[in-house]
N, C-alpha and C positions, 0 to 999 in steps of 0.2 A: 712759663712757656705756653702752657695750654690756653691761658687767657689771651695771650697775643694771637695765637692761631684762631681762637674763637672770634675775637674782634676783627681779625683779618677776613674771616669767612663772612661775618655779618656785613662788613663794609663792602666787600666785593659783591655780595648778593644784592644789597640795596643799590649799589651803583649800576649793576647790570639791569636791575628792574627799572631804574630811572632812564637808562638809555633805550630799553625796550619801550617804555612809555613814550619817549620822544619819537621813536620809529613808528609806533602805532598811531600817534597823534598826527603824523604826517599823512598816513593813509586815510585817517578820518577827515582831515582837512581837505584832501583831494576828493574824497567821496562827497562831502557836504558842500564843497566849494567855498569854504570859509576858513580863515587862518586862525580863528579863536582857539581851537584845541592845541595847535602847535605853539602858539604864543603863551598859553597857560602853562604848558609843560616846560617851555623854555624859561619862564619865570621861576618855576620850582627848581629846575636844574641850576639856574644862575644863583638863586638864593643859597642852595646847598654848597655850591662851589665857593661862594663868597664866605659862607660860614666856615667851611673847611680851611680856607686860606687865612681868615682873620682870627680864628680861635686857636690860640697857641697850643694847648694840649692836643687838639685834633690834628694840627699841622705836624707835630712831632710823631703822633701815631701813624699818620699817613706816610711818613718817610721810612718807617721800619721795613725791614727786608720781607717779612712774611706778608705784610699788607701789599707790598709791590708785587710779590710773587703771585698772590691770590688774584690781584687785579689783572695781571697779565694772563693768568689762566681764564679769568672771566672774559677778557677781550677775545681770546682765541675761540671760546665757545659761542660768544654772542655776536662776533663781528667777522672774524677771518674765515672760519669754516662756512657760516651761512652765506657770505658773499660769494665764495668760490662755488658752493653747491647751487646757489640760486642762479649764478651765471651758467653753470653746466646744464641745469634743468631747463632754464629758459631757452638755451640754444637747442636742446633736444625737443622741447615743445614747439619751438618755432619751425624746426625742420619737419615735424610730424603734422602739426595743425596749421601752420602758416604764421604770418606776422601778427604779433600781439601789440598791445599798447601799454603805457607805463604803469597804471595801477596793478595789473596782475604781477608785474615784476616786483613791485614794492610789497605786494601782499605775499608773494612767494618768499621774499627775504624776511618779512616779519614772522611768517610761520616757522621758517627754519631757525631764525634767531630766538624765537620763543622756545622752541624745542631744545636748542642748544643751552639756553639759560636754565631750563628745567633739568637738563642733564647735569649741568654744573652744580645746581643746588642739591640734587639728589646724590651726587658724588660726594659733596661736602657733608651731607647728612650721614651717609654710610661711613665715611671716615670718622666722623664724630662718634658714632655708635661703636665702631671698632676700637677707638682710643679709650672710650669709657669702659668697654668690656675688658680690655687689657689692664687698665688701671684698677678696676675692681678685683681682678683675679690676682693681682700682686698683693 
């Protein structure tokens, strides 16, 4: 059971990192005026999705309950909460400072999503340490 949880944690962390990479690549593409960073990250994400779909042991592993649960937790930390907070903070900044343009909105989301992903990974690490301490004390 511990191995399944550990695999679920690793898969969810890597998946969150990939989606963060995609979000940051969009910001870099907008800043540099070139689509190359976004296309490169899309190729990496597409290759990993294809590998996860075509490789039978990986497909079975991704269907397990703990993996789905951890991936849902990851999505909450890296997408749902940052989107809501970015919208709230953007409305507040727009009311205080004035109208802004698209890159600051995306940058705000990227910063909040990165903080959410780091919170998710640190939470998983703390849970891992607690489980190891409990297991060693038994």
